[in-house]
C-alpha positions in Angstrom: 0.0 0.1 -0.2 1.1 3.7 -0.7 -1.3 4.8 2.1 -3.6 3.0 4.6 -5.9 4.1 6.8 -8.2 3.1 9.7 -11.8 5.0 9.2 -14.6 5.4 11.8 -17.8 6.3 10.4 -18.7 7.6 13.7 -16.3 9.4 16.0 -15.0 7.1 18.7 -13.4 9.6 20.8 -16.4 11.9 21.3 -19.3 9.6 20.4 -20.4 12.1 17.6 -22.6 10.2 15.0 -22.5 13.0 12.3 -18.6 12.7 11.9 -16.3 10.1 10.1 -12.5 10.0 11.3 -10.0 9.1 9.2 -6.5 8.3 10.3 -3.7 7.8 7.9 -0.3 6.7 7.3 2.3 5.9 4.7 2.6 2.2 4.2 0.7 -0.6 5.5 -1.6 0.0 8.3 0.5 -2.5 10.7 1.7 1.0 11.8 -1.4 2.6 12.8 -3.1 -0.3 14.0 -0.1 -1.3 16.2 0.3 2.3 17.5 3.9 2.7 16.5 3.3 5.8 14.5 1.1 8.7 14.9 -1.1 9.1 12.0 -2.8 11.9 10.4 -6.4 12.5 11.4 -9.0 14.0 9.4 -12.5 14.6 10.8 -15.2 14.5 8.0 -19.0 15.7 8.3 -21.1 12.6 7.6 -23.9 14.6 5.6 -21.9 17.2 3.8 -18.7 15.0 3.3 -16.6 18.4 4.3 -13.3 17.8 6.0 -14.1 20.1 9.2 -10.5 19.2 10.7 -7.4 18.0 9.7 -4.2 17.2 12.1 -0.9 16.0 10.5 1.0 13.4 12.6 4.6 12.9 12.9 4.4 9.6 10.7 7.9 8.7 11.8 7.5 4.9 11.4 5.8 2.9 8.3 5.3 -0.3 7.8 6.3 -1.7 4.2 6.0 -5.0 2.2 8.7 -7.2 1.8 9.3 -10.5 0.5 7.8 -12.8 3.0 6.3 -10.4 5.2 6.6 -6.6 6.2 9.4 -4.5 7.6 8.7 -1.0 10.0 11.3 1.7 9.2 11.8 5.0 9.6 9.6 7.5 7.4 11.8 9.7 5.2 12.3 13.1 6.8 10.7 14.8 3.4 7.6 12.9 3.8 6.5 13.0 7.5 5.2 16.9 7.6 3.1 16.2 4.2 -0.3 14.6 4.8 -0.3 11.2 4.0 -3.8 11.4 1.8 -5.2 14.1 -0.5 -8.4 15.6 0.4 -10.1 13.3 -2.6 -9.0 10.5 -0.9 -10.2 11.3 2.6 -13.6 12.2 1.1 -13.7 8.8 -0.7 -12.6 7.0 2.4 -15.4 8.6 4.3 -17.9 7.9 1.4 -17.0 3.9 2.0 -17.3 3.8 5.4 -20.8 5.9 5.4 -22.0 3.1 2.6 -20.6 0.4 4.6 -22.4 2.1 7.8 -25.7 2.3 5.7 -25.2 -1.3 4.6 -24.9 -3.0 8.1 -27.0 -0.4 9.9 -24.2 0.2 12.6 -21.2 2.6 12.9 -18.4 1.0 10.7 -15.0 0.5 12.0 -12.9 0.6 8.1 -9.5 -0.3 7.5 -8.8 0.2 4.0 -5.3 1.0 1.7 -4.6 3.1 -1.6 -2.3 1.6 -4.0 -1.7 3.0 -7.5 -4.7 5.5 -7.0 -7.0 3.0 -6.1 -8.8 2.6 -3.1 -9.0 -1.0 -1.5 -11.7 -2.1 1.1 -9.8 -4.4 3.7 -11.8 -5.2 6.4 -14.8 -3.4 8.2 -16.6 -4.6 11.4 -18.8 -2.7 13.8 -17.8 -0.2 16.2 -17.7 -1.9 19.4 -16.7 0.8 22.3 -19.0 3.8 20.4 -20.9 6.0 23.2 -23.3 8.2 21.4 -23.7 12.1 22.3 -26.6 13.7 22.1 -25.7 15.6 19.4 -26.3 13.2 16.7 -27.0 15.7 13.6 
């Protein structure tokens, strides 16, 4: 993968059902899921698909595919301060999470990856720890 992401169709931190949260970084998603890197975080309005917040993470580590497995290495310094995903990619990932939530009737925790300009769905499951707030817009 060029970029990997974990996408939540509801905000798992504050319980806001109207927010989609995209955490992305370079390489495979293992560094995000394993907590060895600080990914970029984008918050997207679920209804308008407007990006309402972005925090560019340090992304000091990335996981790459090698023959026979994976390898974690330092992210090139030039890439660390750059967003790992474009606005268009963030919106496409948010749309995917929104569709999966609609299909399953439950907020979704989605793992996906970009390679060669194509978005790949890797897995999706319900968010199990979500505590919705009163603001469900």
